[in-house]
Steps between C-alpha positions, in 0.01 A plus 500: 500500500779743586745419222292421191628146460340349190616142531706241681765252385505191719844339503517118518120486514494128410645431845194645676169308526235598245247565777715786624511661155123461456434678831769761424340580165150521648617742769702722266245507217214583739661838562702547180342304211749635243814369672724284282606177670819353348643161592874459459432127473322350200293189587147515359336448841611851599253647250223305669627628835454857381800635312434682172856478368784253556862503390580310182805294593480272195521724194831685551729193500334379179526846343871516581547160337306608189680836479811332365330190358189624313412149385383417854273806531190278480554400864399854596155472344438167670576650841278804453206310349510231769437749781183655357146418603530247781166475684380822329716708734692778321875441513701821504874456517761759589739466207858616527837481331692581816448574868711500814531120475625505139792632301426789269340407169765718334760237595314218321373721217839638407401691186264796475282300261464218755415751774229654282370151420490421874303821565253415222461149642432630851259773397290284269448208739171463683531610860659784692849601380770597750771738382770495764712803598699586188405204283354743247844653438701179500651537849763236570552530877328217687174628647443480871192481718650802672510827317675451169672811373441536129730714288235624257758696298701184427200320353403441142247759378390286203412215736309740724315628191409140410356442847305828476359403161410147612329630814300741283395216269406286800288778650326570168422137412214325680649170385816570698 
């Protein structure tokens, strides 16, 4: 009420009983129905327990494999399609290319073209995209859960422009 919090990320939520999350959601949503409840874990039962969004831990490793071996890119579609529509409960995943647990995508996607491809992949997937502290300029320093200092002047302006354009397309397209 005092700080305008608009959502919560629950770390390691799969380690907490579903009954807790169901009661937690009911209590929070009774007072603040627009809160976003994000599970850092990804088992499907957490949607039934009350989370609207869960981390996607499966897609990034397959994307990194396909980035340098395009012939295996089909494994990405299988992963994304398999998670849709279970028990008629909407499945929203938090999609990411990097976070404090991962190396920077700019290390795996070593060329500007690969980085732009990675951005297009992220921003056209179903779900909620996460752009992490300097990813949009190709930052190379490993991100931290603590404050990560980003040298915005050292970044790549063409990559930033690609992210800006892709975000605009995503906002303008109901399909995305």
